[in-house]
N, C-alpha and C positions, 0 to 999 in steps of 0.2 A: 839275632845276635846280641842286641843290646840288653836282653833279659840275663843273658849269661854274666855280662859285666855286672849288672846289679846284684846278682847272686854272689859273684865273687866279692864286691865290696862289703855285703852283709857279712859274708862268712869272715873277712878280715876283721870287721868291727866286732862281731861276736868273739872271735878269737883274742883280740887285744883286751876286749872286756874281762875275759876269763883269767887271762894273764894278770890284769890289775887286780881282779878279786883274789886270786892265787897270792900274790905279793903282799896285798893287804892283810890276809889271813896269817902269812909267815911273820910280818911285822908285828901284829897284834900279840901273838904268842911271846914275843920278847918282853911285853910289858905285863907284870904280874896283875895288875890292877884291872885290865882290860880283857880278862878271860871270858870267852864266848862260850855259852853253854852253861854256865854256873851262876846265873843272874839270881837275885832274890826273886822267889815267887816260882822257880822251877821246882817240881816236885821230885824227890829222890828218897826212895825207900830201900832200906839195906836190911836183910834179914841173915841168918846165917850162911845159907847157900843161894840166896835169891837177891838180886839187886833189880829194882824197878826205877827208870829214871824218865820223867816226862817234861821236856823242856818247854813248858807252855809260855812263859815269859820271854824266852829267846826267841820262839816261833812269832810271838807278836811283835817284837821289836825288829825282826828281820822282815815281817810282813809289811810293817809301816815303812822301813826303809827302802824296800823294793817298790812299794806303792808310790812313794815320792819319786823315785828314779824313773819309774815308768811314765809319771806325769810329767816330770820334767823333759824327758825325752820326748813325749808326746808334744809339748809345748816348743821346743826347739825344732821340731819336724816341720811345723806350720810355717 
């Protein structure tokens, strides 16, 4: 029965995390200088009827942030 409580707490934490990320994304869109997805280094090729967008810099920044958050979470868990 205790495992159900642990799963419930985990789901609440994950849900709150998703809400926090959603609010952060909404707030970031209000500041024009903080546009996610249009960083220098992102590849954008536009032709007549073709658009190719590869957000390589955005992916690297997101990966670094998520890695730091995972490390912080792991350190707090100990």
